[in-house]
Every structure is written in C-alpha cells, then in structure tokens.
C-alpha positions as CSV (number, residue, x, y, z in Angstrom):
1,M,157.7,-75.1,123.3
2,F,159.2,-72.6,125.7
3,K,161.0,-70.9,123.1
4,Q,157.9,-69.6,121.3
5,L,157.3,-67.9,124.5
6,N,160.2,-65.6,124.7
7,T,158.7,-62.5,123.3
8,I,155.9,-62.7,125.8
9,P,157.4,-61.0,128.9
10,I,158.9,-58.3,126.6
11,I,155.1,-57.5,125.5
12,F,154.1,-57.4,128.7
13,A,156.8,-55.4,129.6
14,F,155.5,-52.6,127.5
15,I,151.8,-53.2,128.5
16,A,153.0,-52.3,131.9
17,I,155.0,-49.3,131.0
18,I,152.1,-48.1,129.0
19,S,149.9,-48.4,132.1
20,T,151.8,-45.6,133.7
21,F,151.1,-43.3,131.1
22,I,147.5,-43.4,132.2
23,V,148.0,-41.1,135.0
24,G,149.3,-38.3,132.9
25,I,146.0,-38.2,130.6
26,D,144.2,-36.7,133.3
27,I,146.1,-34.3,135.4
28,S,143.4,-33.1,137.2
29,Y,143.7,-36.2,139.6
30,Y,147.1,-35.1,140.5
31,P,148.5,-35.9,143.4
32,F,145.6,-38.1,144.3
33,I,146.1,-40.9,141.8
34,K,149.8,-41.9,141.0
35,E,151.0,-43.8,138.0
36,E,152.6,-46.8,140.8
37,Y,148.6,-47.6,141.1
38,Y,148.4,-48.5,137.5
39,F,151.8,-49.9,137.0
40,V,151.2,-52.7,140.0
41,L,147.9,-53.6,139.5
42,T,148.6,-54.4,135.8
43,S,151.8,-55.8,136.3
44,S,150.2,-57.9,139.0
45,F,147.7,-59.3,136.5
46,L,150.3,-59.8,133.9
47,I,152.4,-62.1,135.9
48,V,149.6,-64.2,137.3
49,L,148.6,-64.1,133.2
50,F,152.2,-65.7,132.3
51,I,152.5,-68.1,135.2
52,L,149.3,-69.6,133.9
53,I,150.8,-69.8,130.4
54,L,153.8,-71.5,131.7
55,V,151.4,-73.9,133.6
56,F,149.1,-74.7,130.5
57,S,151.9,-75.1,128.5
58,K,153.4,-77.6,130.6
59,T,157.0,-76.1,130.5
60,R,159.6,-77.4,132.4
61,I,162.5,-75.0,132.7
62,K,166.2,-75.4,133.6
63,F,167.2,-72.1,135.3
64,Q,170.7,-71.7,136.7
65,F,172.1,-68.5,138.6
66,N,174.7,-66.6,137.3
67,L,176.9,-63.6,139.4
68,L,174.5,-60.9,138.2
69,D,171.4,-63.3,139.5
70,I,173.1,-63.5,142.9
71,A,173.9,-59.5,143.1
72,V,170.5,-58.6,142.0
73,L,168.9,-61.0,144.8
74,F,171.3,-59.9,147.4
75,N,170.6,-56.2,146.8
76,F,166.8,-56.9,146.8
77,L,166.8,-59.0,150.0
78,Y,169.0,-56.2,151.9
79,I,166.3,-53.7,150.8
80,I,163.6,-56.1,152.2
81,L,165.5,-56.5,155.4
82,R,166.3,-52.9,155.6
83,A,162.6,-52.1,155.0
84,V,161.1,-54.4,157.3
85,F,163.0,-52.7,160.2
86,S,162.2,-49.2,158.9
87,D,159.8,-47.1,160.8
88,N,157.7,-45.8,158.0
89,F,157.5,-49.2,156.1
90,Y,154.4,-50.6,154.9
91,F,153.8,-53.4,152.4
92,I,151.1,-51.6,150.6
93,D,152.8,-48.6,149.5
94,P,153.1,-48.8,145.9
95,K,156.3,-47.5,145.7
96,F,157.7,-50.7,147.5
97,Q,155.3,-52.8,145.7
98,S,156.7,-51.6,142.2
99,F,160.2,-52.4,143.1
100,L,158.9,-55.8,144.0
101,I,157.4,-56.0,140.9
102,S,160.3,-55.0,138.9
103,I,162.4,-57.9,140.5
104,I,159.9,-60.3,139.9
105,F,159.9,-59.1,136.0
106,Y,163.6,-59.2,136.0
107,F,163.4,-63.2,136.9
108,I,160.6,-63.7,134.4
109,I,162.6,-62.5,131.8
110,R,165.4,-64.4,132.9
111,I,163.8,-67.8,132.5
112,S,162.0,-66.9,129.2
113,I,164.9,-65.6,127.5
114,S,167.7,-68.7,126.5
115,G,170.8,-67.0,126.0
116,K,172.4,-65.7,122.8
117,N,170.1,-67.7,120.5
118,D,167.0,-65.5,121.1
119,F,168.8,-62.5,120.7
120,N,170.4,-63.3,117.5
121,N,166.2,-64.3,116.8
122,A,165.1,-61.7,114.1
123,L,161.4,-61.7,115.4
124,F,162.3,-61.2,119.4
125,V,164.8,-58.3,118.5
126,K,162.3,-56.8,116.5
127,V,159.9,-57.0,119.2
128,L,162.4,-55.5,121.8
129,F,163.6,-52.7,119.7
130,T,160.1,-51.8,118.3
131,G,158.1,-51.9,121.3
132,F,160.5,-49.1,123.0
133,I,160.8,-47.3,119.9
134,S,156.9,-46.9,120.0
135,L,156.9,-46.2,123.6
136,G,159.3,-43.0,122.7
137,L,157.5,-42.2,119.7
138,F,154.3,-41.8,121.7
139,Q,155.9,-39.7,124.5
140,S,157.5,-37.6,121.7
141,L,154.4,-36.7,119.9
142,L,152.6,-35.8,123.1
143,G,155.5,-33.3,124.0
144,I,155.4,-31.7,120.3
145,L,151.7,-31.2,120.5
146,Q,152.3,-29.6,124.0
147,L,154.9,-27.4,122.5
148,L,152.3,-26.1,119.5
149,N,149.7,-25.7,122.4
150,V,147.6,-28.1,120.6
151,L,147.3,-29.9,124.0
152,P,147.3,-26.7,126.4
153,L,147.7,-28.5,129.7
154,S,150.6,-27.1,131.7
155,L,151.9,-27.6,135.0
156,P,151.7,-25.6,138.2
157,D,155.2,-24.2,137.8
158,G,154.6,-23.3,133.9
159,Q,156.5,-26.3,132.5
160,S,155.0,-26.9,129.0
161,V,156.7,-30.0,127.8
162,Y,156.1,-33.1,130.0
163,G,154.4,-35.9,127.9
164,T,152.4,-37.9,130.4
165,F,154.7,-37.4,133.1
166,Y,154.4,-34.5,136.0
167,S,157.9,-32.7,135.3
168,S,159.9,-31.9,132.0
169,G,162.8,-33.3,134.0
170,I,161.3,-36.8,134.4
171,Y,160.0,-36.8,130.8
172,S,163.2,-35.9,129.2
173,N,165.1,-38.6,131.6
174,F,162.8,-41.0,130.2
175,L,163.3,-40.3,126.7
176,A,166.8,-40.2,127.4
177,L,166.7,-43.8,128.1
178,I,164.4,-44.7,125.0
179,F,166.9,-43.0,122.6
180,P,169.6,-45.7,122.4
181,F,167.0,-48.0,121.0
182,A,165.8,-45.5,118.4
183,L,169.4,-44.7,117.7
184,I,170.7,-48.4,117.3
185,G,167.2,-49.2,115.2
186,S,168.2,-46.3,112.8
187,I,171.8,-47.8,112.1
188,F,171.0,-51.6,112.1
189,F,167.7,-52.0,110.6
190,K,166.4,-51.7,107.2
191,K,163.4,-50.2,105.0
192,G,160.4,-49.6,107.0
193,L,161.8,-50.0,110.5
194,K,164.9,-48.0,109.7
195,F,162.8,-45.0,108.9
196,Y,160.6,-45.5,111.8
197,S,163.6,-45.3,114.1
198,I,165.3,-42.4,112.5
199,F,162.2,-40.5,112.5
200,T,161.4,-41.3,116.3
201,C,165.1,-40.5,117.1
202,A,164.9,-37.1,115.4
203,L,161.6,-36.3,117.3
204,M,162.8,-37.2,120.5
205,L,165.9,-35.0,119.9
206,F,163.9,-32.2,119.3
207,V,161.9,-32.7,122.3
208,I,164.6,-33.4,124.6
209,I,166.4,-30.0,123.2
210,F,163.4,-28.3,124.2
211,S,162.9,-29.8,127.9
212,K,165.9,-27.9,128.8
213,G,167.0,-30.9,130.9
214,R,170.7,-30.9,131.5
215,T,171.1,-34.0,132.5
216,S,169.0,-35.7,129.4
217,W,171.1,-33.9,127.2
218,V,174.5,-35.2,128.7
219,A,173.0,-39.0,128.6
220,V,172.0,-38.7,125.2
221,C,175.2,-37.2,124.0
222,L,177.2,-40.2,125.8
223,S,174.7,-42.6,124.1
224,I,175.6,-41.0,120.8
225,L,179.3,-41.2,121.7
226,L,179.4,-45.0,122.7
227,I,176.9,-46.3,120.0
228,F,179.2,-44.7,117.3
229,S,182.5,-45.2,118.6
230,L,182.0,-48.6,119.5
231,N,180.1,-49.4,116.2
232,N,183.1,-48.0,114.5
233,Y,186.0,-49.2,116.9
234,E,188.0,-51.0,114.6
235,F,188.1,-48.2,112.1
236,L,188.8,-45.5,114.8
237,K,191.4,-47.6,116.3
238,R,193.2,-47.8,112.8
239,K,192.6,-44.0,112.5
240,I,194.0,-43.1,116.2
241,F,196.8,-45.5,116.3
242,T,198.3,-44.0,112.8
243,L,198.3,-40.6,114.2
244,K,201.8,-39.2,115.5
245,R,202.3,-38.4,118.9
246,P,201.9,-34.4,118.6
247,L,198.6,-35.1,116.6
248,K,197.3,-37.4,119.7
249,A,198.4,-35.1,122.2
250,G,196.7,-32.2,120.5
251,L,193.6,-34.3,119.9
252,I,193.4,-35.2,123.9
253,I,193.9,-31.5,124.3
254,L,191.4,-30.5,122.4
255,L,188.8,-33.4,123.8
256,L,189.5,-31.9,127.4
257,V,189.1,-28.0,126.7
258,V,185.7,-28.9,124.8
259,T,184.8,-31.1,127.9
260,T,185.6,-28.4,130.1
261,I,183.8,-25.4,127.9
262,T,180.8,-28.0,128.1
263,C,180.6,-28.5,131.6
264,Y,181.1,-24.9,132.2
265,G,178.2,-24.0,130.0
266,L,176.1,-26.6,131.4
267,Y,176.6,-25.1,134.8
268,N,175.9,-21.6,134.1
269,F,172.9,-22.4,132.0
270,K,171.5,-23.1,135.4
271,K,173.8,-21.6,138.0
272,D,171.1,-21.4,140.8
273,S,170.0,-25.0,140.1
274,A,173.5,-26.8,140.0
275,D,174.7,-24.8,143.1
276,G,171.5,-25.9,144.9
277,R,172.2,-29.5,143.9
278,L,175.7,-29.0,145.7
279,L,174.1,-27.9,148.7
280,I,171.5,-30.7,148.8
281,W,174.5,-33.3,148.2
282,E,176.2,-31.6,151.1
283,I,173.1,-31.8,153.7
284,S,172.5,-35.2,152.4
285,L,176.0,-36.4,153.3
286,R,175.7,-34.7,156.6
287,A,172.1,-37.1,157.0
288,F,174.3,-40.1,156.1
289,S,177.1,-39.4,158.7
290,E,174.2,-39.8,161.2
291,K,173.8,-43.7,160.4
292,P,176.5,-44.4,157.8
293,I,176.5,-48.3,158.2
294,L,172.5,-49.1,157.7
295,G,171.4,-45.8,156.7
296,H,168.1,-44.1,157.9
297,G,165.9,-46.8,156.3
298,F,163.3,-47.4,153.3
299,N,161.7,-44.3,151.8
300,S,163.0,-42.1,154.7
301,Y,165.5,-39.7,152.8
302,Q,162.8,-36.8,152.9
303,Y,162.6,-36.9,156.6
304,A,166.5,-37.4,157.2
305,Y,167.4,-35.0,154.7
306,N,164.9,-32.2,156.8
307,E,166.3,-32.7,159.8
308,A,169.7,-32.5,158.6
309,K,168.8,-29.3,156.9
310,S,167.0,-27.4,159.8
311,A,170.1,-28.5,161.9
312,F,172.6,-27.0,159.7
313,F,171.1,-23.9,158.9
314,S,170.4,-23.3,162.4
315,T,174.0,-23.3,163.0
316,G,174.1,-19.7,161.8
317,K,177.4,-20.7,159.7
318,V,175.3,-20.7,156.4
319,N,175.2,-17.5,154.7
320,E,172.1,-16.0,153.2
321,E,173.2,-16.4,149.8
322,R,173.5,-20.2,149.9
323,M,170.2,-20.2,152.1
324,M,168.4,-18.7,149.1
325,L,169.1,-21.7,147.3
326,T,167.1,-24.1,149.1
327,G,163.6,-25.4,148.7
328,T,161.5,-28.4,149.2
329,T,163.4,-31.5,148.3
330,F,162.0,-35.0,147.9
331,T,165.3,-36.7,146.4
332,A,169.0,-36.3,146.5
333,F,169.4,-35.8,142.7
334,N,172.0,-38.7,143.0
335,E,170.9,-42.1,143.4
336,F,174.3,-43.1,144.8
337,I,174.0,-40.1,147.7
338,Q,170.3,-41.0,148.0
339,I,170.9,-44.9,148.6
340,L,173.9,-43.9,151.4
341,V,171.3,-42.0,153.2
342,E,168.7,-44.4,153.2
343,Y,170.6,-47.8,153.0
344,G,174.1,-47.1,154.1
345,I,177.3,-47.9,153.0
346,I,176.4,-51.5,152.8
347,G,173.3,-50.8,150.6
348,L,175.9,-48.7,148.3
349,I,178.1,-51.8,147.9
350,F,175.5,-53.9,147.0
351,F,174.2,-51.5,144.2
352,I,177.6,-50.6,143.0
353,A,178.2,-54.5,142.9
354,V,175.3,-54.8,140.4
355,I,176.6,-52.0,138.1
356,L,180.2,-53.5,137.7
357,I,178.9,-57.1,137.3
358,T,176.5,-55.8,134.6
359,L,179.4,-53.9,133.1
360,K,181.8,-57.1,133.0
361,Y,178.8,-58.9,131.5
362,I,177.9,-56.2,128.8
363,L,181.7,-56.7,127.3
364,Q,181.1,-60.5,127.4
365,I,177.9,-60.1,125.1
366,E,178.6,-61.4,121.4
367,T,175.4,-59.9,119.6
368,G,176.4,-56.4,118.1
369,K,172.9,-54.7,118.6
370,I,172.4,-56.2,122.0
371,R,176.0,-55.2,123.2
372,L,175.9,-51.3,121.9
373,L,172.1,-51.3,123.5
374,C,173.2,-52.7,126.8
375,I,176.3,-50.3,127.0
376,S,174.9,-47.1,126.2
377,L,171.8,-47.9,128.5
378,L,174.0,-48.6,131.5
379,G,175.9,-45.3,130.5
380,T,172.7,-43.5,130.6
381,F,171.5,-44.9,133.9
382,I,174.8,-43.9,135.4
383,V,174.9,-40.3,134.0
384,L,171.0,-39.9,135.4
385,S,171.6,-41.4,138.5
386,S,174.5,-38.9,139.0
387,F,172.5,-35.8,138.7
388,S,168.9,-36.9,138.9
389,Y,166.7,-39.8,140.3
390,P,165.9,-42.4,137.7
391,L,165.5,-45.5,140.2
392,R,162.7,-43.3,142.2
393,I,160.3,-43.0,139.0
394,V,158.5,-46.5,138.4
395,T,158.9,-46.4,134.3
396,N,162.7,-45.9,134.7
397,Q,163.5,-48.2,137.6
398,F,161.4,-50.9,135.5
399,I,163.7,-50.2,132.5
400,F,166.6,-50.6,134.6
401,Y,165.7,-54.0,135.7
402,I,165.0,-55.1,132.3
403,L,168.4,-54.0,130.9
404,L,169.6,-56.3,133.8
405,A,167.8,-59.2,133.0
406,I,168.8,-58.9,129.2
407,V,172.3,-58.9,130.4
408,A,172.2,-61.5,132.4
409,S,170.6,-63.8,129.9
410,N,173.8,-63.4,127.6
411,I,175.7,-64.8,130.1
412,K,176.5,-68.5,130.8
413,S,178.1,-68.4,134.0
414,I,176.9,-71.5,135.9
415,L,176.6,-71.4,139.9
416,L,174.3,-74.6,139.9
417,P,175.0,-78.1,138.5
418,K,173.9,-78.4,135.0
419,E,171.8,-81.7,135.8
420,K,169.8,-79.2,138.4
421,T,166.4,-78.5,137.1
422,I,164.0,-76.4,138.7
423,L,160.3,-76.7,137.9
424,L,159.5,-73.0,137.9
425,P,155.8,-72.9,137.2
426,I,155.0,-75.1,140.4
427,Y,157.4,-72.9,142.6
428,I,156.3,-69.6,141.2
429,L,152.7,-70.5,141.4
430,I,153.1,-71.5,145.2
431,C,155.2,-68.5,146.1
432,L,154.0,-65.5,143.7
433,V,150.2,-65.9,142.8
434,V,148.8,-65.5,146.1
435,P,150.8,-62.4,147.2
436,L,150.3,-60.9,143.8
437,L,146.7,-61.2,144.0
438,F,146.8,-59.4,147.2
439,I,148.8,-56.6,145.8
440,G,146.5,-56.3,142.8
441,A,143.6,-56.2,145.2
442,S,145.4,-53.9,147.4
443,S,146.0,-51.6,144.6
444,I,142.1,-51.5,143.6
445,Q,141.5,-50.4,147.2
446,I,144.1,-47.7,147.1
447,F,142.8,-46.3,143.8
448,N,139.3,-46.3,145.2
449,A,140.3,-44.6,148.4
450,S,142.0,-42.2,146.3
451,V,139.0,-41.4,144.4
452,K,137.0,-40.7,147.8
453,W,139.9,-38.4,148.8
454,K,139.7,-36.5,145.6
455,T,136.2,-36.2,146.1
456,G,136.3,-35.2,149.4
457,H,138.9,-32.6,149.0
458,D,136.8,-31.1,145.7
459,L,133.7,-30.9,147.9
460,L,135.4,-29.0,150.8
461,L,137.1,-26.5,148.4
462,N,133.7,-25.9,146.6
463,K,131.3,-26.1,149.2
464,G,133.1,-25.7,152.5
465,D,130.5,-28.3,154.2
466,S,132.3,-29.9,157.3
467,N,129.9,-32.9,156.9
468,D,131.9,-34.0,153.8
469,I,135.1,-34.8,155.9
470,H,133.5,-38.1,156.2
471,F,135.1,-39.0,152.6
472,Y,138.4,-38.3,154.2
473,D,137.5,-40.7,157.2
474,E,136.8,-43.5,154.5
475,A,140.0,-42.9,152.6
476,S,142.2,-42.8,155.6
477,Q,141.3,-47.1,156.1
478,K,143.8,-47.5,152.9
479,L,145.8,-44.4,152.7
480,Y,147.1,-44.1,156.3
481,W,150.7,-44.7,155.0
482,N,150.4,-41.8,152.2
483,S,152.0,-38.7,153.4
484,N,150.3,-36.2,151.1
485,F,146.8,-37.5,152.2
486,L,147.7,-37.4,155.9
487,Y,149.1,-33.6,155.4
488,N,145.7,-33.0,153.5
489,Y,143.4,-34.4,155.7
490,G,145.0,-32.6,158.5
491,C,144.8,-29.4,156.7
492,N,140.9,-29.8,156.1
493,L,140.2,-30.7,159.7
494,L,141.9,-27.4,160.6
495,Q,139.7,-25.8,158.2
496,C,136.7,-27.8,159.7
497,K,137.9,-25.8,163.0
498,K,138.7,-29.7,164.5
499,S,142.6,-28.6,165.6
500,D,142.7,-31.7,168.0
501,N,142.2,-33.9,165.1
502,A,144.2,-31.7,162.8
503,I,147.2,-32.0,164.8
504,L,146.8,-36.2,165.1
505,F,147.3,-36.5,161.4
506,L,149.6,-33.5,160.8
507,E,152.1,-35.3,163.4
508,K,151.4,-38.3,161.7
509,A,152.3,-36.7,158.2
510,R,155.5,-35.0,159.9
511,L,157.0,-38.7,160.7
512,F,156.9,-39.0,156.5
513,R,157.2,-35.5,155.1
514,N,158.8,-33.1,157.9
515,D,158.6,-29.9,155.3
516,N,157.7,-26.6,155.9
517,L,154.4,-27.0,155.1
518,V,153.8,-29.9,157.5
519,Y,155.5,-27.7,160.4
520,M,153.1,-24.6,159.2
521,R,149.9,-26.2,159.5
522,L,151.2,-27.7,162.7
523,A,151.9,-24.5,164.2
524,E,148.5,-23.1,163.1
525,A,146.7,-25.7,164.7
526,Y,148.7,-25.6,168.1
527,E,148.3,-21.6,167.7
528,I,144.3,-21.9,167.8
529,K,144.4,-24.1,170.9
530,G,146.5,-21.6,172.8
531,E,149.7,-23.9,172.9
532,Y,152.1,-21.0,171.9
533,S,155.5,-22.7,172.8
534,K,154.9,-25.7,170.6
535,A,153.2,-23.4,167.5
536,L,156.7,-21.1,168.2
537,S,158.7,-24.4,168.1
538,C,157.1,-25.4,164.5
539,Y,157.1,-21.8,163.2
540,N,160.9,-21.8,163.9
541,K,161.4,-25.2,162.2
542,A,159.6,-24.3,159.3
543,S,161.5,-21.2,159.1
544,W,164.6,-23.0,158.9
545,L,163.6,-25.3,156.2
546,I,162.7,-22.6,153.6
547,P,164.6,-19.4,155.3
548,Y,163.8,-17.0,152.5
549,L,160.0,-17.4,153.2
550,F,158.8,-14.4,155.6
551,E,155.5,-16.0,156.7
552,P,157.1,-18.4,159.2
553,K,159.2,-15.4,160.7
554,Y,156.0,-13.0,160.7
555,R,153.7,-15.7,162.6
556,Q,156.4,-15.9,165.3
557,F,157.0,-12.2,165.3
558,I,152.6,-11.8,165.6
559,I,152.8,-14.5,168.5
560,Y,155.6,-12.9,170.5
561,K,153.9,-9.4,170.2
562,N,150.7,-10.8,171.4
563,I,152.1,-12.6,174.4
564,G,154.3,-9.6,175.4
565,E,157.9,-10.7,174.6
566,K,158.7,-7.7,172.7
567,D,162.3,-8.3,172.8
568,M,161.8,-11.6,170.5
569,A,159.3,-9.8,168.2
570,E,161.8,-6.9,167.9
571,K,164.6,-9.2,166.9
572,I,162.6,-11.2,164.5
573,A,161.4,-8.0,162.8
574,I,165.1,-6.7,162.4
575,E,166.3,-10.0,160.8
576,T,163.1,-10.0,158.5
577,V,163.4,-6.2,157.3
578,N,167.2,-6.7,156.8
579,S,166.5,-10.3,154.7
580,N,166.4,-9.9,150.8
581,L,163.5,-11.2,148.9
582,K,164.1,-13.9,146.7
583,I,160.8,-14.2,145.5
584,Y,158.9,-10.8,144.9
585,N,155.1,-10.9,146.1
586,K,152.5,-8.8,147.7
587,R,152.5,-10.8,150.6
588,S,156.3,-10.6,151.6
589,V,156.3,-6.8,150.9
590,L,153.6,-5.9,153.3
591,I,155.3,-8.6,155.8
592,K,158.2,-6.2,155.6
593,T,156.3,-3.1,155.5
594,E,154.3,-3.9,158.9
595,M,157.7,-5.1,160.5
596,L,159.4,-2.2,159.8
597,E,156.6,0.0,161.2
598,Y,156.8,-1.7,164.0
599,L,160.5,-1.1,164.5
600,Y,159.6,2.6,164.0
601,S,156.9,2.6,166.4
602,I,159.4,1.8,169.1
603,K,162.1,3.7,167.6
604,R,164.6,1.1,166.4
605,P,164.4,0.9,162.8
606,G,167.0,-2.0,162.6
607,I,168.5,-0.4,159.2
C-alpha cells in the first residue's frame, strides 16, 4: 500500500517551495517578514500530515541506512552540536528551523521511495519533473512581466528582474537549479510534456540572460554540457577516439582557449564585483584562521567577517583602491569558505564527504533521466557554491536535500541487517510531532510579532508619535534573536530620545550584525549621552568597515573639534580631503568642502 504514497512527499515538497514565493508577492513587508516563516509553518504542517497518512494507512516500512544517509546524519549532528555551543544560537531562529525541516524532508523522501522501481514508474517521474518545471515556469513568467514593466515593482538598488525573490542573483540561481529539469524533459518527454518543457526551458534561458548573473550563466552552461555530453556519451566517445592525435591536441587547445577567454570575459563583465569577492574571500580566510578547527559557530559569519575586516583595514597595509571594493557583506559568496568560517575544518570535511559520496552514488544510478538530472544538479550546486550562497537561501537548500534524498533512494548499500524492520510511523510520531507543532506555533508567533514590528515602524515613520514604540515592546518578546529587529528598535528608540534604551538594543544587535550602520547609531547614542570616547570608538569602527564613506570620519572630526583636540580634527580632515569619492553625492561633497575650509582656516590645506 505504501508504494501508492511515493509521490506524496514530492508533491508536499513543491507546496513547501511555493510557500516561500508568497513573501515576494507583497514587497512592502520586506524585511519584516521572511520567506522562512512561511516555509517552516507550511512544512511543519505537511510533515505532520504525512505522518498521519502513514499511521492511518497502517504502513510498516523497512528502512536501512546507506553511506549517504550516514554522511548527511553526521553532518547534521555536527551542525546541531556546534549550534548549541554558539553564542548567538536560538532554536526559534527560522534559519535553523528551515535547515531542520530540510533534513526531516530528506528522510521522509528516503522512506517513501523504494529504489529504482519508483524511478522507473512513469507517474512518479512525471510528477517529479512536471512539478519543478512548473515552479520554473511561474518564476520565469514573473521575470518577463517585470522586464516588460507589467509588474513595475522594483528593488531599492534598481534591479528589475527578481521574480518573488529580493535579489536578481538569488532569482537567477534558483532558475539555474530548475533548468536541468526542463532541459531533460525537453529531451526525454513526448507530446504535451515535451512542448511544456521546451517552452519553460526557453523562458528560463531568456530571463537568466537578462538577470546578468554570471554564476547562473556558468551553471546553466555546465548543465547543458553535462546533459548533452552524457546523453550522447557513446557517440562522442566513438567520434573522439577515432580522431588522430594532432586533431585531439588541437581540440584540447581550442577548449582551453575558449575557456580562458570566457573566464576573462566574465571577470571583466563586472570587474569590481569580481575583485570585491576576492577581497571578501581573503578577509574570510583571515576570520577562519582565528578558529580553524571548530569555526566561530552557527550563523556567525557576518560578525566574524566584520571583526576580521576592521582589523585588516586598520593595519594600514591595504591601499585605497582595494578599500573602495568593500561594502556590507552578509555571506562569503562561497559556501566552502563560509562553512570554514562558521564550522571550521571539521564542518568542511563533513560537507565535502556528503558531496563526494553523492557523486559516487550518482554514477551507480541506472535510470537515464534520473542520473542525468542528479549529476547536472550536483554540478550546478558546486558552481553556485563556489561563487554564491545557495545553502543560505531556504528554497535552494531545500532542493539540495531533495537531490541528496533522490540519490540515496537509488542505492542498495545496506548497513543494517536485512531482517531489521523499523516501525517508522510510531517513532516519527513520538520524535517529531511535538517539536513540529512547537516549530509551527513559533512560526505563527514570529509572524504576528513581525506584523507588530511593521505596524510600529510605519506609525513612527509617518506620525512620529513616541507612544507607538509599544508595538516594538510587544514584538521584542518573540524577535529578541532577530538582528534587524534589534537594530531597527534601537534606531527608533534613539529617534524617540531614549538613548539609554537605544544603546541596550543596539549593543544586542551588534552581537549579531556588527556592521557600520549599527556602529553609527551606537556612536550617535553615546554622543548624545556625552560619552565621547565610546562614540569616537564606534565611529572609528564604522569608518574601517566602509572606508570610503565620509560620514563616520566627519562625525569624529566634529567631536574632536568640539572637545578641543585640534590635532586629531586636523588629521581626519586631511585624510578626508585627500580621499577619493566612490559614490558622488551632495552630502560627501559638502563634507569635503567643510573640512577643506577648516584646513584653510588654520592655514593647513593638506593638499
């Protein structure tokens, strides 16, 4: 009877992914409501529903671990242990809960798919491919409507193609992950599904090109290369092996030349962006070197990176040109480096072990479509992980674990005796239902708190009535782990002239996101209180985090001038006047002009 249920987890997975699209429909809620809330709430309900289906169907399942199951489980347990001993870990953090949900879904798919028999089942394969292709079609159509200004919403930085995501890069990476489903469907399906796949494939290619995401371009090209070369392997093998040696050498040289030119072109397409990522990787490795074995802990990258960044820039060994490349960074743009920073060498070893075992098992898959799908998806993930952050995005992380589950379900490597039967419905019900209900309930509470946060923010922004701060007080009971909330709360308390309370919440925010914005508001609060040494320290920290911004230097200049330390005021004025403008704006010009006038007033132009 259970074999009739093998498509249910896949259908539930599609519903879980669709739930993350909801947040993009109402962009006005950003950043108050995150897609993780919808995902966690929906997934928790679906998992409990699946457990009930198993119970009422009176299903007895034999489940036996293989090597990939063990690798996934050990990687999961290590992350759990490292998270528990991290300073800023909270179980109700949706980032952690979405990771936990992805692992649970991995094992649900594992127990519901009984090897290659299911992958030879026409209905199962159609559901698998059609579902993912439909997700790609929906997002592609949204992207085209945005390009045509039919949906005229735009992001703050002017990005015009983003689907339901908040970044064109994240959007194009998601489409790059769905692209192999559509391409394989175009090759293997017949009649209606074939046309559906070709149509979706063309739309996704069109949107990915206009998204200007270099990483997604490379990932799509790799998918096309892998799928067509492996699908025509025997033909290509015969043709290549029959070539004479000079022709083979010429072909290799041609491929190397084309690859070199392509890489050079991609690098120069957004040269500053590429150099910026190289700088991010260099600083990230400095952060890793501080705690190389176990890393800094769960969700600690931003804090560790900013500490290493300010220390690196303050040495005076970094030239101005490189400093101009920096900005506010939340990820390493490389999953392997970010894992090193957060979980150390041990964490990276576990992750690479999962990748290598997955590759080994993919090569053992007999079903053609599934083998092509898995190897192209794995290749796409490796490309995205090398230059982006797919595992930091809930949808992409979820698809990654679905891929692992599909691969593991094709393998017969047994690590338990054949006669060992695990009554999964009972154990799952005992172990999972209560925590899943708690996770679902906490998601609802976080959602409600986020609505209060938004309400308070809008009222304070439009009316400026300090009495409306009570919305923040109520929201803080559930959002005490959220760095964006803590920062925004601190800023509004500062606006309401409650500098003592503002410092309290901004200091809490600094433990999560110690960026220049937090330090600027902290410095402002300390300056209001007359604690100038602390204010100067915070302004100085902010100036090293984003060296090309003049505002932190200007605020230091004003304080030094007001407290009579003219030598320091003069030094900062000279540095600022001689600095180049990265972003031309009226405020920066006024600051340089005022400092230049100050230097002339003391007969020290400094230029």
